[in-house]
ZALUMKE-798555 format. One record per residue (C-alpha): z, x, y; residue number from 1. Coordinates in steps of 0.001 Angstrom, whole numbers, padded with zeros to 6 digits, always signed. Each point is the difference from the previous one (the first is absolute). Layout:
# ZALUMKE-798555
ATOM        zz        xx        yy     k
ATOM         Z         X         Y   NUM
...
***
This chain:
# ZALUMKE-798555
ATOM        zz        xx        yy     k
ATOM   +007292   -002732   +009830     1
ATOM   -000955   -003649   -000164     2
ATOM   -001352   +000348   -003467     3
ATOM   +003251   +001885   -001073     4
ATOM   +002025   -002821   +001459     5
ATOM   -002061   -002562   -001937     6
ATOM   +000510   +001885   -003215     7
ATOM   +003646   +000390   +000534     8
ATOM   +000263   -003804   +000664     9
ATOM   -001853   -000588   -003316    10
ATOM   +002364   +002347   -001852    11
ATOM   +002985   -001752   +001573    12
ATOM   -001334   -003298   -001276    13
ATOM   -000462   +001389   -003446    14
ATOM   +003544   +001410   +000087    15
ATOM   +001342   -003525   +000094    16
ATOM   -000412   -000365   -003709    17
ATOM   +001980   +001990   -002588    18
ATOM   -002867   +000398   -002413    19
ATOM   -002350   +001254   +002706    20
ATOM   +002656   +002487   +001223    21
ATOM   -000311   +001693   -003465    22
ATOM   -003816   +000160   +000557    23
ATOM   +000479   +001352   +003505    24
ATOM   +002289   +002812   -001140    25
ATOM   -002424   +000861   -002838    26
ATOM   -002919   +000126   +002335    27
ATOM   +001721   +002456   +002467    28
ATOM   +000627   -002395   +002818    29
ATOM   +003520   +001272   +000460    30
ATOM   -001088   +003542   +000443    31
ATOM   -002827   -001078   +002309    32
ATOM   +002731   -001894   +001943    33
ATOM   +002095   +003180   +000151    34
ATOM   -003057   +001709   +001420    35
ATOM   -000347   -002235   +002914    36
ATOM   +003769   -000157   +000872    37
ATOM   -000400   +002380   +002881    38
ATOM   -002796   -001863   +001746    39
ATOM   +000762   -003578   -000823    40
ATOM   +003834   -000165   -000960    41
ATOM   +000577   -003590   +000843    42
ATOM   -002718   -001196   -002500    43
ATOM   +000885   +002571   -002612    44
ATOM   +003748   -000677   -000038    45
ATOM   -000738   -003690   -000188    46
ATOM   -002105   +000496   -003061    47
ATOM   +002553   +002258   -001561    48
ATOM   +002827   -002639   +000636    49
ATOM   -002193   -002541   -001892    50
ATOM   -000669   +002383   -002868    51
ATOM   +003611   +001046   -000475    52
ATOM   +001204   -003495   -000055    53
ATOM   -002409   -000837   -002795    54
ATOM   +000526   +002814   -002348    55
ATOM   -001541   +002995   +001478    56
ATOM   +003172   +002073   +000678    57
ATOM   -000798   +002950   -002124    58
ATOM   -003581   +000342   +001434    59
ATOM   +001151   -000111   +003561    60
ATOM   +002985   +002473   -000601    61
ATOM   -002491   +002411   -001723    62
ATOM   -002691   -000392   +002750    63
ATOM   +002416   +000585   +002757    64
ATOM   +001513   +003258   -001432    65
ATOM   +003077   -002154   -000334    66
ATOM   +000672   -002034   +003107    67
ATOM   -000447   +002873   +002731    68
ATOM   -003092   -001644   +001469    69
ATOM   +001968   -003431   +000348    70
ATOM   +002808   +001948   +001656    71
ATOM   -002519   +001451   +002504    72
ATOM   -001360   -003624   +000833    73
ATOM   +003620   -001094   +000235    74
ATOM   +000663   +002758   +002575    75
ATOM   -003395   +000107   +001939    76
ATOM   -001683   -003340   -000629    77
ATOM   -000592   -003097   +002241    78
ATOM   +002696   -002658   -000220    79
ATOM   -002135   -002076   -002487    80
ATOM   -000569   +003102   -002202    81
ATOM   +003711   +001069   +000253    82
ATOM   +000996   -003554   -001163    83
ATOM   -002373   +000066   -002962    84
ATOM   +000969   +003431   -000955    85
ATOM   +003676   -000968   -000005    86
ATOM   -000892   -003062   -002070    87
ATOM   -001935   +002171   -002513    88
ATOM   +002852   +002442   -000245    89
ATOM   +002501   -002766   -000591    90
ATOM   -002133   -001351   -002890    91
ATOM   -000551   +003470   -001352    92
ATOM   +003813   +000739   +000107    93
ATOM   +000868   -003242   -001783    94
ATOM   -002657   +000372   -002779    95
ATOM   +000079   +003830   -000332    96
ATOM   +003732   +000531   -000098    97
ATOM   +001940   +002987   +000776    98
ATOM   -002882   +002410   -000197    99
ATOM   -001829   -001659   +002821   100
ATOM   +003242   -000433   +002021   101
ATOM   +000785   +003735   -000407   102
ATOM   -003572   +000872   +001133   103
ATOM   +000278   -002140   +003122   104
ATOM   +003384   +001450   +000799   105
ATOM   -001441   +003508   -000314   106
ATOM   -002434   -000546   +002926   107
ATOM   +001247   +002051   +002909   108
ATOM   +001094   -002332   +002878   109
ATOM   -000844   -003309   -001903   110
ATOM   +003492   -001411   +000702   111
ATOM   -000405   +000394   +003749   112
ATOM   -003381   -001599   -000217   113
ATOM   +001385   -002902   -001917   114
ATOM   +002914   -000541   +002488   115
ATOM   -002685   +000077   +002794   116
ATOM   -001932   -002682   -001682   117
ATOM   +003137   -001958   -000266   118
ATOM   +000512   +000214   +003742   119
ATOM   -003376   -000617   +001356   120
ATOM   -002139   -001536   -002808   121
ATOM   -001123   -003609   -000582   122
ATOM   +002313   -002317   -001727   123
ATOM   -001665   +000738   -003300   124
ATOM   +000000   +003735   +000694   125
ATOM   +003723   -000070   +000894   126
ATOM   +000752   -001939   -003149   127
ATOM   -001949   +002386   -002249   128
ATOM   +001520   +002998   +001690   129
ATOM   +003355   -001374   -000592   130
ATOM   -000783   -000482   -003658   131
ATOM   -001218   +003691   -000248   132
ATOM   +003179   +001226   +001492   133
***
């Protein structure tokens, strides 16, 4: 697990550069991150947030069968993971347009989860949840 965390930290550092994000997408790093979402959601969502911000929206949307896995993290993750999932979803909705928004709205119970995050989340989490609504 320590080696996985180190590798994820390296990927996160690489995701800080727009050109490197394209290489990460090409190398399959987004799909790998999707694969570890269940066991290391905080780290995975933080990487996805960085990738989406720097041009990897299409790859993230494809790797996550739309945005359902992010919706699951939003519902079941730790406070930090929920906050990052909300931030990632906000960026995806802004950059992806109505298709992404429609997909998010189609997740059963997502509105209740967003309201809950607005009530009990961190300051950043509440702000991102309000933006999602």
